C-alpha positions in Angstrom: -117.6 -43.4 74.8 -117.4 -40.4 72.4 -113.7 -40.2 73.0 -113.2 -43.8 72.0 -115.2 -43.3 68.8 -113.3 -40.2 68.0 -109.9 -41.9 68.5 -111.0 -44.9 66.3 -112.1 -42.5 63.6 -108.9 -40.5 63.7 -106.7 -43.6 63.6 -108.7 -45.2 60.8 -108.4 -42.0 58.8 -104.6 -42.0 59.3 -104.5 -45.5 58.0 -106.6 -44.6 54.9 -104.4 -41.6 54.1 -101.1 -43.1 55.1 -98.3 -42.7 52.5 -94.7 -43.5 52.4 -92.9 -42.7 55.7 -89.4 -41.1 55.6 -87.4 -41.0 58.8 -84.2 -38.9 59.0 -81.1 -39.6 61.1 -82.3 -36.7 63.4 -85.4 -38.8 64.2 -87.9 -36.6 62.3 -90.5 -38.6 60.3 -92.5 -37.3 57.3 -95.5 -38.8 55.5 -95.7 -38.3 51.8 -94.7 -40.0 48.6 -91.4 -41.0 47.2 -91.2 -39.7 43.7 -87.8 -41.0 42.6 -84.8 -42.7 44.0 -81.6 -41.3 42.6 -78.1 -42.7 43.1 -77.3 -40.7 46.2 -80.6 -39.0 47.1 -84.4 -39.4 47.2 -87.0 -37.1 45.8 -89.8 -36.9 48.4 -93.1 -35.1 48.1 -94.6 -34.0 51.4 -97.1 -31.1 52.0 -97.3 -30.2 48.4 -93.5 -29.6 48.1 -90.8 -31.9 46.6 -87.6 -32.2 48.5 -84.3 -33.8 47.5 -82.9 -35.6 50.5 -79.3 -37.0 50.5 -79.1 -40.8 51.2 -76.7 -40.3 54.2 -79.4 -38.3 56.0 -82.0 -41.0 55.8 -82.5 -43.5 58.6 -85.4 -45.4 57.1 -87.9 -45.4 54.3 -91.2 -47.3 54.5 -93.3 -47.7 51.4 -97.0 -47.8 51.7 -97.5 -50.0 48.7 -94.9 -52.8 48.0 -96.1 -52.8 44.4 -95.1 -49.1 44.0 -93.1 -48.7 40.7 -90.4 -46.6 42.5 -90.0 -49.3 45.1 -89.8 -52.1 42.6 -87.3 -50.2 40.5 -85.2 -49.6 43.6 -85.2 -53.3 44.6 -84.1 -54.1 41.0 -81.4 -51.5 41.1 -80.0 -53.0 44.3 -80.2 -56.5 42.9 -78.2 -55.4 39.9 -75.6 -53.8 42.2 -76.1 -50.3 40.9 -76.2 -48.6 44.3 -72.5 -47.8 44.5 -73.2 -44.6 46.4 -74.9 -46.6 49.2 -72.1 -49.1 49.3 -69.5 -46.3 49.6 -71.4 -44.6 52.3 -71.8 -47.8 54.3 -68.1 -48.7 53.9 -67.0 -45.3 55.1 -69.4 -45.4 58.0 -68.4 -48.8 59.2 -64.7 -49.0 58.5 -63.0 -45.7 57.8 -61.1 -43.7 60.4 -60.2 -43.9 64.1 -62.8 -41.8 65.8 -60.8 -41.6 69.1 -57.7 -40.3 67.4 -59.7 -37.6 65.5 -61.5 -36.6 68.8 -58.0 -36.1 70.3 -56.9 -34.1 67.3 -59.9 -31.9 67.8 -59.0 -31.4 71.4 -55.4 -30.6 70.6 -55.7 -28.6 67.3 -59.4 -27.6 67.1 -60.4 -26.0 63.8 -57.0 -26.7 62.3 -57.6 -30.4 62.6 -61.0 -30.0 60.9 -59.5 -28.0 58.1 -56.8 -30.6 57.6 -59.3 -33.4 57.3 -61.5 -31.3 55.0 -58.6 -30.9 52.5 -57.2 -34.5 52.9 -57.6 -37.0 50.1 -59.7 -39.7 51.7 -60.0 -43.0 49.9 -60.7 -46.6 50.9 -57.0 -47.3 50.3 -56.1 -44.9 53.2 -58.3 -46.8 55.6 -56.7 -50.0 56.8 -59.9 -51.4 58.1 -61.7 -50.6 54.9 -59.0 -52.5 52.9 -59.3 -55.5 55.1 -63.0 -55.7 55.9 -64.9 -54.3 52.9 -66.6 -56.7 50.5 -66.8 -54.0 47.9 -63.2 -53.8 46.8 -64.2 -54.0 43.1 -65.8 -50.5 43.5 -62.7 -48.8 45.0 -61.9 -47.2 41.7 -65.4 -46.2 40.8 -66.1 -42.5 40.7 -69.6 -42.6 42.3 -68.5 -45.0 45.0 -65.5 -42.8 45.9 -67.5 -39.5 46.0 -70.0 -41.0 48.5 -67.2 -42.7 50.4 -65.3 -39.4 50.7 -68.3 -37.4 51.7 -69.3 -39.8 54.5 -65.8 -40.4 55.8 -64.9 -36.7 56.0 -68.2 -35.9 57.6 -67.7 -38.6 60.2 -64.1 -37.5 61.0 -64.8 -33.8 61.0 -67.7 -34.5 63.4 -65.4 -36.2 65.8 -62.9 -33.4 65.7 -65.7 -30.9 66.2 -66.7 -32.8 69.3 -63.1 -32.8 70.6 -62.8 -29.1 70.0 -66.2 -28.4 71.7 -65.2 -30.5 74.7 -61.9 -28.5 75.0 -63.9 -25.2 74.9 -66.3 -26.5 77.5 -63.4 -27.6 79.7 -61.8 -24.1 79.4 -65.1 -22.5 80.3 -65.6 -24.7 83.3 -62.1 -23.8 84.7 
């Protein structure tokens, strides 16, 4: 009986002190408070420290209070279409590049393929799928949209080339 009372008290104290919950792409979750939402990052306070976390590393963000000023301002920003960075990141993630081709490039050329992608000029115009499928064509010439698009597209393609190179190294080690 004491165990049940203890569990109920612990759970109720967690509910009382619950704050905003930030979950990263890696699966880690943090309780704290969102201090500010910038164009491509979030200022998050947790454990007494303030961290700036890039938007592309965030899986989800749950606000404790839907009346929170930061949350309300964020919703208004999206409604006004000011989150060009998020649009660019989403377009690059959904439409840019042929992952299989870049995996093969990583197998064949290893780090040279990764360097080539890193110095390449990546734009929505170079991605055929992005040109056809994106609903954000009016932002293709916007600086903020392009910066976020490039960062996400290059990261995605270099990651696939890195996987290709790693599988080639693993194949050589197995032989």
